[in-house]
N, C-alpha and C positions, 0 to 999 in steps of 0.2 A: 343314497341309493341302498337298497335293501340287496342283500346276498341271495340270487335265487337257488342257491346251492342248498341252502338251509330247509327249503322245503322239500327236500327229496327225502328226509325222514318222515314227512308228514304220511298219515294214511290214506289210499287213494279214496276218492269221492265216489259215489254212483251218478252214471251220467242218466239225464233223463229217457226215459222210453220213447218218447217223440224225435230226440234227437237221434237215438240209436236207429231207430227204423230209418230215419231220413237217411243217414250215413250208410246202412246196411244196401237200401234200396239203391243209393248212388254207386256203390261198389257192384253189386249185382248189372246195373244197367252199362256201366263201363266195362265188366267183363263179356256181358253180351255183346257189346259193338266191337271187342276184340275179337272175339268169334266169329262174328259176320264176315269184318273184314278180313279175315284169316280164309273163310270159304271164298272169298272172292279175289284174292290177291294168291300170287305165286310162290310157292314155298321155295325161295332162291336157292339155299343149300340142297335140295331135292333137284332141282334144274341143272346147279352145276356137277351132282354127282353123277347124274343119269348122260350129262355131255361126255364127261372124263371117262365114263365106262363104255360110251360107245364109240370113242375115239380109239382106247385101247384094242377092241376088234377090229 
């Protein structure tokens, strides 16, 4: 079995543009879905903070 740590000293190889574009598109879509989910869900930290402030008054 070859030692995988010997490959760490090797120079980095360039990634094909098609693969790079696909990965960046997938990351952008995941970020979009996370932002949309945040818009339609409750911010639990804010809810707890506002409830505790109202109870103190």
